[in-house]
GUMIRO-364011 format. One record per atom (N, C-alpha, C): residue in one letter; atom name; x negated, y negated, z negated. Coordinates in pm, 1 decimal, decimal comma, padded with zeros to 6 digits. Last residue first. Layout:
N
SITE   res   atom          X          Y          Z
SITE     A     CA          X          Y          Z
...
% end
This chain:
77
SITE   res   atom          X          Y          Z
SITE     K      N    01815,7   -00530,0   -00724,2
SITE     K     CA    01844,1   -00409,1   -00679,9
SITE     K      C    01994,1   -00375,6   -00726,4
SITE     Q      N    01638,1   -00805,1   -00575,5
SITE     Q     CA    01748,1   -00784,0   -00664,5
SITE     Q      C    01790,3   -00628,4   -00616,2
SITE     T      N    01461,7   -00844,2   -00382,5
SITE     T     CA    01401,4   -00797,5   -00499,0
SITE     T      C    01540,4   -00759,6   -00598,4
SITE     P      N    01552,7   -00708,2   -00036,2
SITE     P     CA    01546,4   -00798,1   -00140,0
SITE     P      C    01505,4   -00747,5   -00280,8
SITE     H      N    01262,8   -00586,9    00161,9
SITE     H     CA    01392,3   -00581,6    00100,8
SITE     H      C    01414,8   -00674,2    00002,3
SITE     I      N    01090,9   -00599,6    00467,5
SITE     I     CA    01079,5   -00675,6    00326,4
SITE     I      C    01230,2   -00658,3    00296,4
SITE     V      N    00852,4   -00456,0    00637,3
SITE     V     CA    01009,9   -00439,1    00633,7
SITE     V      C    01027,0   -00467,8    00486,3
SITE     F      N    00591,4   -00555,2    00825,1
SITE     F     CA    00669,7   -00547,5    00703,3
SITE     F      C    00801,6   -00534,5    00735,4
SITE     R      N    00274,6   -00455,1    00994,4
SITE     R     CA    00413,2   -00487,5    00979,8
SITE     R      C    00482,7   -00494,8    00864,7
SITE     V      N   -00052,0   -00573,5    01035,9
SITE     V     CA    00049,8   -00480,0    00962,5
SITE     V      C    00168,4   -00559,4    00976,9
SITE     G      N   -00256,0   -00719,1    01143,5
SITE     G     CA   -00157,6   -00648,5    01238,3
SITE     G      C   -00047,5   -00580,4    01164,9
SITE     L      N   -00418,4   -00864,6    00983,5
SITE     L     CA   -00476,7   -00749,5    01049,3
SITE     L      C   -00355,9   -00679,9    01111,2
SITE     A      N   -00242,8   -01048,3    00896,4
SITE     A     CA   -00365,7   -01100,0    00989,9
SITE     A      C   -00424,9   -00982,3    01015,5
SITE     A      N   -00096,6   -00923,3    00705,5
SITE     A     CA   -00018,2   -00961,8    00840,6
SITE     A      C   -00139,4   -00987,4    00933,8
SITE     L      N   -00287,6   -00884,8    00513,1
SITE     L     CA   -00234,9   -00789,8    00559,0
SITE     L      C   -00191,0   -00809,5    00693,9
SITE     R      N   -00298,6   -01142,1    00404,8
SITE     R     CA   -00416,1   -01083,2    00430,2
SITE     R      C   -00391,6   -00952,5    00531,9
SITE     E      N   -00039,8   -01215,3    00335,2
SITE     E     CA   -00107,7   -01268,0    00462,3
SITE     E      C   -00228,2   -01206,2    00505,1
SITE     Q      N    00006,5   -01012,0    00122,4
SITE     Q     CA    00090,1   -01009,8    00242,8
SITE     Q      C    00006,0   -01094,5    00354,3
SITE     E      N   -00199,1   -01133,5   -00052,4
SITE     E     CA   -00219,1   -00987,5   -00022,8
SITE     E      C   -00127,2   -00977,0    00110,9
SITE     G      N   -00123,1   -01369,1   -00173,0
SITE     G     CA   -00240,1   -01357,7   -00072,9
SITE     G      C   -00256,0   -01209,9    00021,0
SITE     A      N   -00060,0   -01237,5   -00498,0
SITE     A     CA   -00052,1   -01350,3   -00408,1
SITE     A      C   -00147,2   -01337,5   -00285,7
SITE     P      N    00005,9   -00866,9   -00506,6
SITE     P     CA   -00056,9   -00996,3   -00551,0
SITE     P      C   -00055,0   -01098,4   -00444,7
SITE     M      N    00283,5   -00699,6   -00512,8
SITE     M     CA    00195,0   -00736,8   -00428,2
SITE     M      C    00135,3   -00868,2   -00474,1
SITE     S      N    00501,3   -00619,9   -00644,9
SITE     S     CA    00389,6   -00580,4   -00700,2
SITE     S      C    00284,7   -00588,9   -00599,5
SITE     D      N    00727,5   -00704,1   -00486,5
SITE     D     CA    00732,3   -00774,7   -00609,7
SITE     D      C    00580,1   -00723,2   -00685,8
SITE     L      N    00800,0   -00622,1   -00214,7
SITE     L     CA    00669,1   -00701,6   -00236,4
SITE     L      C    00640,8   -00751,7   -00363,8
SITE     D      N    01012,6   -00467,2   -00167,8
SITE     D     CA    01053,3   -00593,1   -00195,4
SITE     D      C    00924,9   -00688,1   -00231,7
SITE     G      N    00932,2   -00272,3    00116,5
SITE     G     CA    00967,9   -00287,8   -00023,5
SITE     G      C    00992,7   -00439,0   -00025,8
SITE     V      N    00660,3   -00147,8    00337,9
SITE     V     CA    00809,1   -00158,4    00303,8
SITE     V      C    00830,7   -00193,2    00160,2
SITE     V      N    00424,5   -00188,8    00576,7
SITE     V     CA    00437,2   -00205,3    00424,3
SITE     V      C    00611,1   -00219,8    00413,7
SITE     V      N    00253,2   -00009,7    00840,5
SITE     V     CA    00355,5   -00088,8    00795,8
SITE     V      C    00387,6   -00080,7    00647,6
SITE     D      N    00018,5    00096,0    00870,4
SITE     D     CA    00073,3    00036,9    00997,5
SITE     D      C    00183,1   -00054,2    00961,4
SITE     P      N   -00264,5    00000,9    00628,9
SITE     P     CA   -00121,1    00071,9    00674,2
SITE     P      C   -00056,3   -00003,4    00780,8
SITE     I      N   -00581,6    00062,5    00643,7
SITE     I     CA   -00485,7   -00040,9    00677,1
SITE     I      C   -00367,7    00028,9    00717,5
SITE     I      N   -00781,9    00194,6    00407,7
SITE     I     CA   -00686,5    00221,9    00512,0
SITE     I      C   -00596,4    00110,5    00512,1
SITE     G      N   -00936,8    00233,5    00145,8
SITE     G     CA   -01003,1    00166,7    00286,9
SITE     G      C   -00916,1    00184,5    00425,7
SITE     L      N   -00828,5    00262,7   -00079,9
SITE     L     CA   -00898,4    00383,3    00021,0
SITE     L      C   -00961,4    00336,5    00156,0
SITE     T      N   -00751,2    00012,3   -00155,6
SITE     T     CA   -00868,5    00064,6   -00243,4
SITE     T      C   -00936,2    00206,6   -00157,1
SITE     R      N   -00542,0   -00035,4    00033,5
SITE     R     CA   -00691,8   -00131,8    00034,5
SITE     R      C   -00787,4   -00030,8   -00041,2
SITE     A      N   -00382,9    00158,7   -00065,6
SITE     A     CA   -00430,4    00170,3    00065,8
SITE     A      C   -00560,7    00080,1    00089,4
SITE     H      N   -00322,4    00036,1   -00333,3
SITE     H     CA   -00395,9    00183,5   -00299,1
SITE     H      C   -00441,9    00186,0   -00162,5
SITE     L      N   -00191,4   -00157,9   -00211,6
SITE     L     CA   -00324,0   -00185,4   -00291,6
SITE     L      C   -00403,0   -00090,3   -00300,2
SITE     S      N    00039,1   -00057,6   -00118,5
SITE     S     CA   -00048,5   -00122,8   -00028,7
SITE     S      C   -00168,3   -00149,8   -00083,8
SITE     G      N    00186,7    00034,3   -00311,6
SITE     G     CA    00091,7    00124,6   -00238,7
SITE     G      C    00006,8    00068,9   -00131,5
SITE     G      N    00356,5   -00171,5   -00367,8
SITE     G     CA    00219,9   -00157,0   -00441,3
SITE     G      C    00137,6   -00048,9   -00382,6
SITE     D      N    00547,2   -00111,2   -00095,6
SITE     D     CA    00507,8   -00199,2   -00211,9
SITE     D      C    00379,3   -00196,6   -00236,1
SITE     V      N    00418,4    00179,8    00070,3
SITE     V     CA    00552,6    00129,6   -00002,5
SITE     V      C    00491,5    00024,9   -00128,0
SITE     A      N    00299,4    00197,2    00377,5
SITE     A     CA    00257,7    00157,4    00235,7
SITE     A      C    00386,2    00118,1    00161,0
SITE     I      N    00247,1    00441,9    00622,8
SITE     I     CA    00349,6    00354,0    00538,3
SITE     I      C    00304,9    00336,4    00399,8
SITE     V      N    00071,3    00515,7    00889,1
SITE     V     CA    00070,5    00532,9    00761,4
SITE     V      C    00173,6    00392,5    00704,9
SITE     L      N    00050,7    00756,5    01171,6
SITE     L     CA    00121,8    00647,2    01091,3
SITE     L      C    00129,8    00635,9    00949,9
SITE     A      N   -00111,4    00959,3    01197,1
SITE     A     CA   -00095,2    00888,6    01323,0
SITE     A      C   -00005,6    00744,4    01272,2
SITE     A      N   -00387,7    01061,0    00983,5
SITE     A     CA   -00239,0    01035,5    01000,6
SITE     A      C   -00217,8    00925,4    01124,3
SITE     P      N   -00630,7    01111,2    00889,4
SITE     P     CA   -00584,2    01167,0    01024,4
SITE     P      C   -00458,1    01133,1    01063,1
SITE     R      N   -00639,0    00951,2    00624,4
SITE     R     CA   -00712,0    00906,6    00756,2
SITE     R      C   -00673,9    00975,8    00877,1
SITE     A      N   -00479,7    01083,0    00425,2
SITE     A     CA   -00420,8    00955,7    00510,3
SITE     A      C   -00509,9    00937,8    00634,7
SITE     Q      N   -00622,8    01293,4    00309,2
SITE     Q     CA   -00499,9    01347,2    00368,7
SITE     Q      C   -00449,8    01198,3    00469,6
SITE     A      N   -00869,7    01155,3    00243,5
SITE     A     CA   -00895,1    01267,2    00338,9
SITE     A      C   -00736,2    01288,6    00395,9
SITE     R      N   -00763,7    00996,2    00039,2
SITE     R     CA   -00818,1    00927,1    00150,5
SITE     R      C   -00820,5    01033,9    00268,1
SITE     A      N   -00676,2    01181,7   -00133,5
SITE     A     CA   -00576,8    01085,0   -00076,9
SITE     A      C   -00636,9    01014,1    00046,5
SITE     A      N   -00926,5    01285,7   -00212,2
SITE     A     CA   -00818,9    01367,8   -00175,4
SITE     A      C   -00709,3    01290,1   -00091,1
SITE     D      N   -01028,4    01072,0   -00328,0
SITE     D     CA   -01092,3    01128,2   -00214,8
SITE     D      C   -01006,2    01205,2   -00171,0
SITE     P      N   -00844,4    00988,0   -00535,7
SITE     P     CA   -00857,7    00897,8   -00446,6
SITE     P      C   -00916,5    00966,7   -00305,1
SITE     H      N   -00643,4    01092,6   -00744,0
SITE     H     CA   -00756,2    01169,6   -00659,9
SITE     H      C   -00765,1    01093,2   -00538,4
SITE     A      N   -00466,8    00935,7   -00872,9
SITE     A     CA   -00565,1    01022,7   -00950,2
SITE     A      C   -00650,1    01074,5   -00874,0
SITE     L      N   -00340,8    00640,6   -00899,0
SITE     L     CA   -00405,7    00716,3   -00785,4
SITE     L      C   -00502,5    00806,2   -00837,9
SITE     I      N   -00031,9    00578,4   -01030,4
SITE     I     CA   -00160,8    00627,7   -01041,1
SITE     I      C   -00214,1    00685,1   -00955,3
SITE     G      N    00165,7    00354,4   -00812,4
SITE     G     CA    00169,8    00461,7   -00906,1
SITE     G      C   -00003,4    00492,4   -00976,4
SITE     N      N    00316,9    00324,0   -00474,0
SITE     N     CA    00249,5    00288,3   -00602,9
SITE     N      C    00261,9    00376,5   -00719,7
SITE     A      N    00252,2    00546,1   -00172,0
SITE     A     CA    00324,7    00489,8   -00286,8
SITE     A      C    00259,1    00406,5   -00412,7
SITE     I      N    00223,8    00606,1    00136,2
SITE     I     CA    00139,2    00565,0    00010,0
SITE     I      C    00216,4    00498,5   -00071,6
SITE     I      N    00286,7    00853,0    00358,7
SITE     I     CA    00332,7    00739,1    00291,1
SITE     I      C    00264,0    00733,0    00173,2
SITE     V      N    00213,8    00948,4    00691,1
SITE     V     CA    00179,6    00947,1    00559,2
SITE     V      C    00224,0    00821,9    00479,2
SITE     I      N    00271,7    01155,7    00968,9
SITE     I     CA    00316,5    01021,5    00892,1
SITE     I      C    00245,4    01051,2    00752,0
SITE     R      N    00201,6    01272,0    01268,7
SITE     R     CA    00166,7    01297,1    01146,8
SITE     R      C    00187,3    01157,3    01071,6
SITE     K      N    00391,8    01410,9    01526,5
SITE     K     CA    00319,4    01295,1    01492,2
SITE     K      C    00322,6    01299,5    01324,6
SITE     M      N    00348,1    01687,4    01733,8
SITE     M     CA    00429,6    01635,4    01626,7
SITE     M      C    00334,0    01497,7    01535,9
% end
């Protein structure tokens, strides 16, 4: 069975525990601002999903250069 970890935005209360859970993952999905938590944890997500409204300028380009895929949704909800 493939292990999948989803990193969402919000408060990263226990970074060491989150890092330990995410490292052995076969697939890491960051949801929008969760990509910043992945960066804090030293993890490169396989995919970033969301409207990217909480991603700072330049971050999408940085991740794309590392081979990260994006599934972008419209900002309008």
